[in-house]
MIVO-913412 format. One record per residue (C-alpha): x, y, z. Coordinates in steps of 0.25 Angstrom, whole numbers, plus 5000, padded with zeros to 4 digits. Layout:
XYZ;...
END
This chain:
517352454628;517452564618;518352584606;518552704598;518952714583;519252824574;519352814559;520052904549;520152894534;521252934525;520852964510;521852914500;522453004490;523452944480;523853034468;524853034457;525153144448;525953174436;526353314432;525653374420;526553394408;526653464395;527653464384;527853544372;528753534360;529053654351;529553634337;530853684331;530953784320;531153724306;531753754293;531653894287;530853974297;529653874297;529353824311;528553714316;528153674330;527553564338;527053544352;526553434361;526053434375;525653324385;524953334398;525053224409;523853224418;524053184433;523553054438;522753054451;522452944461;521452984471;520752894481;519752964490;518652934500;517152964499;516353074506;515652974514;516852904520;516752874535;518152834539;518252964547;517052924556;517652874569;517052764577;517052764592;516652674603;516852544596;516852414603;517252264599;516352224588;516052364583;516252394568;516452534562;516152554547;516552664538;516352694523;517452744514;517452774499;518752754490;518652834477;519752834467;519452974461;520852974454;521152944439;522052824442;521652684446;522352624458;523152494460;522752474475;522152524487;522652504501;521952534515;522852574526;522252584540;523152644551;522852694565;523152834568;522652814582;523052674586;522552584597;522252434599;521152454590;522052454578;523252384584;522552254587;522452184574;521452074580;520552144590;520752284585;519952354574;519652274561;519452334547;518652294535;518452364522;517352334513;516952394499;515552404493;515352434478;514452544482;514452654493;514152594507;512852624513;513052694526;512152674539;512352724553;512752854559;514152894562;515052834566;514252704566;514152684551;513852554544;513952524529;513252424519;513552404505;512252444498;511352364489;512052234494;513252264486;514452164489;515552214499;516952184498;517952174510;519252244506;519952224519;519752164533;520852174544;521352244556;521052394555;522552444552;523352404541;523752424526;522852334516;522752334501;521352344497;520852254486;521052294471;519652284468;519252414474;518552504464;519352634468;520552574462;519952624449;519952774447;518552834449;518052714457;517552704471;517552604483;516652604494;517252544507;516752514521;517752514532;517352434544;518152434557;517852334568;518252304583;518352154585;517552094596;518752044602;519252184605;519452184621;519552294631;520952334627;520252404615;519352484624;519452634622;520452624611;520552724599;521052704585;521052794572;521152724559;521652784546;521152724533;521952754521;521652704507;522852704498;522852704483;523952644474;524052664459;524852614447;526252644445;526852744435;526752714420;527052784407;526052884403;
END
């Protein structure tokens, strides 16, 4: 029995912008031909919120010929290169090409997302990558469930802070209970990491 799986990635871009502004006040003429003037200006810089992936991300690498019991691992980096802290991150996975692989919640594809405090060490050749957390650093399971859905990620992620990075490993697996009805099926899974940030305040 052979299963085919394609995976695509969607990088997140969340941005907020304020218009730059400048103001000037000109003084009025005063008594007897003497004049006085005053001026003031202010600039409002725009705020940016930008969550991007790394150059070595592998979510675009497709997997083919999977059978029950197989796993597929891909690395992805989340880097907050904006100037604003985030209040939350959500992972949304959806099937752009759907089959029983993504519609069967029990015997279809399962997903686990782990984080490592440093970059994952990659082994294997495309598409059969594997990843270990180097130097025995502890890993954290961020999500473990069926392959499609909308799930809030823990608020302990480093990339919630401007200038910080998270190193993630995405593992998709085919349950051993998958039967012949899964044979020859194809699904394409889209990954979207969505950022939210604070509400408006007085500046």
